[in-house]
C-alpha positions, 0 to 999 in steps of 0.5 A: 499500500502506497501513501499519497502525497499532498501538494504542500502549501506552507504558510505565508508566515512560515515561508517568509521566515524561512526566506529571512533565515536563509538570506545571510546564508544565500549572500555567503554562498554567492560570495563563496561562488564568486571566490571560486570562480576567480580561483578556478577560472581556468578549470571553468573556461576549459570545461566550457570550451569542451561544452562548445566544441564537442557534441558529447558534451553539449548538454552540460549547458543545461546541468545547472537549470536542472539542478536548480529544477531538482532543488525546486522539486524538493522545496516542500522538504526544505521549507521548515528546515534551518541551516546549520553552518559548519565552519569545521567542514573547512578541514575536508578541504585540506586533502582536496587542495593536496589532491588538486596540486598533484593532478595540476602538476600531472596536467590532468584537467579533468581531475582538477574539474572533478576536484573543484566540483567537490570543493563546491560541495564542501562549500555548500556543506559548510554553509547549509550544514549536513541536514539541509545539504542532504535534503538537496543532495540530488540537486548538488550531486548532479553538478558533477555532470558539468565536468566533461569526463569520460573521453578516456572511454572512446577507445574501449567504446570503439573496440566494442563497437567494432567487435559487436559488428564483427559478430553481427555480420558473422551471424547475418552471414555477410562476408567481411574482414575485421582489422582492428577498427577497420571493417571491410565488406564487398561494397567498401570499407567502414572505420569505427572512428571516434564519432562512431564510438557512441560516447556522445550517446552514452554520456547524454544517456547517463545524464538523463538517466540520473535525472529521471531516476531522481524524479521518478523513483524513491527507492535507492534499488530502483534508481540503481537499476535504471541508472545501470540500464542508462549505462548498458543500453546506449552501448548496445544500441550503438552496436546495433546502429553500426551493424545497421549501417554496414548492412545497409552499405552491403544492401545498397552495394556502397559503403558511402551511401550507407554512411552518409548523414550516418551521424544524423540518423544516429541521433534520431535512432538513440533518441528513439532508444532513450524514449523506449527506455522512458517507457520501460521504466514508467510502469515502476514509477514511484513519484506518487508515493511519499519520499522517505522520512528524513533521519532524525537529526539533533535539534537545530541550534541558532547560529550567528549572523556571521557564521555562514561568512566565517564558514565561507571565509575558511573554505575559501582560505584553504581552497586558495592555497592550491592555486597560490602553490601552483602559481609560485611553481610556475614562476619560480623557474627563471627567466620570463623568456625562452630562447630558441634557435630552430633546427635547420630542416632538410627540404624534401624533393619536390617541396618548396620551403617558405620563409620561417617565423620565429616568435620569442615574445612570451614564456615559451618560444616557437618557430614555424616553417612552411613547405609547399608540396604540391597540393599539400602544405607542410607546416613544421612547428618547434615550441620550446617550453620552460623545464618547469612547464606542467604537462597540462600546458604542453597538452594545451599546445598539442590540441592547438597545433593539431586542430584537435581543440576545434574538431569534434571528428578526430582520429588518433593513431601513431606513425613509425618512421624507421631509421630516425629518432624518434621513430614513433610519432603520435598522429591526429587526423581532424575533419575541421580543419582538414588536417593530419598532425604528427607530434612528439616532444623531448623531455630531459633532452630525449624523445619522450616515450610517453606513459605514466612514468614520463608524466611523473617526470614532468610533474617532478621537473615542474616543481624542481626544474631540469637543465633541459627545456621541453620541446614540442615538435609538430608536422602538419599536412593540410590541403591547400585551399584556393581563396573562396573555396569551400573547406571540405574534409580530407578524402581518404586518398588526400589523408593518405598522401598527407601521411606519406608527405610527413613520412618523406619530410621526417625521413629527410631530417638526419640527426633531428634528435641531436639537434633538438637536444642541443636546442633544449640545452641552449634554450635553457641557457638563454632563459637564464641569461634573460632572468 
C-alpha cells in the first residue's frame, strides 16, 4: 500500500521566516561561488570550451538549470529546515587541495575539474549544514555532470562497437574482414571512428538517466537499476546502429551511400532508444509515493549572522592555497622568456620552402616553417617550454597545433618512421580543419616515450626544474585551399598522401634528435641569461 502525497503549501508566515533565515546563507554562498570562480577560472573556461566544441558535452549547458529544478522539486522538504553552518567542514578542503595540486602538476584537467566540483560541494556543506545539504543532495550532486569527463572511454567503446559489428555480420552471414577498427565488406570499407564509438549517446543517456531516476523513483534500488540500464542500453544500441549502417551498405552496394548522414540518423536512432527506456521505466514509477522520511537529526541550534561568512571564509582560504602553490611553481622557473634557435630542416625533393617565422615574445618560444609540396602544405612547428612547464601546458599546445581543440571528429593513431630518432610519432587526423598532424616532444633532452612514468617526470621537473627545456615538435599536412573555395573534409586518398608527405619529410631530417637536444640545452641557457 502506498501513501499519496499532497501538495504542500506552507503558510505565508512560515515561508517568509524561512526566506529571511536563509538570506545570510544565500549571500555567503554567492560570495563563496564568486571566489571559487576567480580561483579556478581556468578549469571553468576549459570545461565551457569542451561544451561548445564537442557534441558529446553540449548537454552540460543544461546541468545548472536541471540542478535548480531538482532543488525546486524538493522545496516542500526544505521549507521548515534551518541551515546549520559548519565552519569545521573547511578541514575537508585540506586533502582536496593536496589532490588538486598533484593533478595540476600532472596536467590532468578532468581531475582538476572533478576536485573543484567536490570543493563546491564542501562549500555548500559548510554553509548549509549536513541536514539541509542532504535534503538538496540530488541537485547538488548533479553538478558533477558539469565536468566533461569520460573521453578516456572512447577507445574502449570503439573496440566494443567493432566487435559487436563483427559478430553481427558473422551471424547475418555477410562476408567481411575486420582489422582492429576497420571493417571491410564487398561494398566498401568502414572505420569505427571516435564519432561512431557512441560516447556522446552514452554521456547524454547517463545524465538523463540520473535525472529521470531522481524524479520518478524513490527507492535506491530502482534508481540504481535504471542508472545501470542507462549505462548498458546505449552501448548495445550503438552496436546495433553500427551493424545497421554496415548492413545497409551491403544492401545498397555502396559504403559511402550507407555512411552518408549516419551521425544524424544515429541521433534519431538513439533518441528513439531513450524514448523506449523511458517507456520501460514508467510502469515502475514511484513519484506518486511519499519520499522517505528524513533521518533524525539533533535539534537545530541558532547560529550567528556571521557564521555563514566565517564558514565561507575558511573554505575559501584553504582552497586558495592550491592555485597559490601552482602559481609559485610556475613563476620560480627562472627568466620570463625562452630563447630558440630552430634546427635546420632539409627540404624534401619536390617541395618549396617558405620563410620561417620565429616568436620569442613570451614564456615559451616557437618557430614555424612552411613547405609547399604539390597540393599539400607542410607546416613544421617547434615550440620550446620552460623545464618547469606542467604537462597541461604542453597538452594545450598539442591540441592547438593539431586542430583537435576545434574539431569533434578526430582519429588518433601512431606513425613509425624507421631509421630516424624518434621513430614513433603520435598522429591526429581532424575533419575541421582538414589536417593530419604528427607530433612528439623531448623531455630531459631525449624523445619522450609517453606513459605515466614520463608524466610523473614532467610533474617532478615542474616543481624542481631540469637543465633541459621541454620541446614540442609538430608536422602538419593540409590541402591547399584556394581563396573562396569551401573547406571540405579530407578524402581518404588526400589523408594517405598527407601521411606519406609527413613520412618523407621526417625521413629527410638526419640528426633531428641531436639538434633538438642541443636546442633544449641552449634554450635553458638563454632563459637563464634573460632572467
